[in-house]
C-alpha positions in Angstrom: 49.2 -30.7 -4.8 45.9 -30.1 -3.0 45.4 -26.7 -1.3 46.1 -27.4 2.3 44.2 -24.3 3.6 40.8 -25.9 2.9 41.4 -28.9 5.1 40.6 -29.1 8.8 42.1 -32.4 10.0 42.4 -33.4 13.6 44.3 -36.1 15.5 42.3 -39.4 15.9 40.9 -39.7 19.3 42.0 -43.3 19.5 45.7 -42.3 19.3 47.6 -41.6 22.5 50.8 -39.5 22.1 53.7 -37.9 23.9 56.5 -35.6 22.9 60.0 -37.1 23.5 62.8 -34.7 22.8 61.9 -33.4 19.3 59.8 -36.4 18.3 56.2 -37.5 18.9 55.5 -41.1 19.8 52.0 -42.0 18.9 50.2 -45.3 19.9 47.1 -46.2 18.0 44.8 -48.0 20.5 42.8 -49.5 17.6 45.6 -51.8 16.5 48.4 -51.3 18.9 50.7 -49.8 16.3 53.4 -47.3 17.4 54.5 -44.4 15.3 57.5 -42.2 15.8 56.9 -38.8 14.1 59.9 -36.6 13.5 60.7 -33.2 11.9 57.8 -31.4 10.2 55.5 -34.3 10.7 55.9 -34.0 14.5 55.3 -30.3 14.4 52.2 -30.6 12.2 50.8 -33.4 14.4 50.9 -31.2 17.5 49.0 -28.4 15.7 46.2 -30.5 14.3 43.1 -29.7 16.3 40.3 -29.6 13.7 40.8 -26.0 12.8 41.5 -25.0 9.2 45.0 -25.6 8.0 45.6 -22.0 7.1 46.3 -21.5 10.8 48.8 -24.3 10.8 50.5 -22.9 7.7 50.6 -19.5 9.3 52.0 -20.7 12.6 54.7 -22.8 11.1 55.8 -20.1 8.7 55.9 -17.6 11.5 58.0 -19.8 13.7 60.4 -20.6 10.9 60.5 -17.1 9.5 59.5 -18.4 6.1 56.7 -17.4 3.7 53.5 -19.6 3.9 54.1 -20.8 0.4 57.6 -22.1 1.5 56.1 -24.4 4.2 52.9 -25.5 2.5 54.6 -28.3 0.6 56.2 -29.8 3.7 52.9 -29.6 5.6 51.2 -31.4 2.7 53.8 -34.1 2.8 53.4 -34.5 6.6 49.6 -34.7 6.2 50.0 -37.4 3.6 52.2 -39.4 6.0 49.7 -39.0 8.8 46.8 -39.9 6.6 48.6 -43.0 5.3 49.1 -44.1 8.9 45.4 -43.5 9.7 46.4 -41.1 12.5 44.2 -38.2 11.5 40.6 -37.6 10.6 39.1 -35.0 8.3 
């Protein structure tokens, strides 16, 4: 697993999104694809603003009351899903 704290991804500017209940619905204007993000992926998506991921790890761990090492793996999985869908840059 890569160290997530060294990354600084951000949401692609070509993706419009809205929060619906506990999910994020993202529409990629480049190809018209629609993505429904749930769970940890939806939470991570909302926090990606181009700042280093150590802040994301810290915020998620604080909200959940867990150690940063306990949430880092889930954040890495979420980032992999977002990268595979071409929804994030960096």
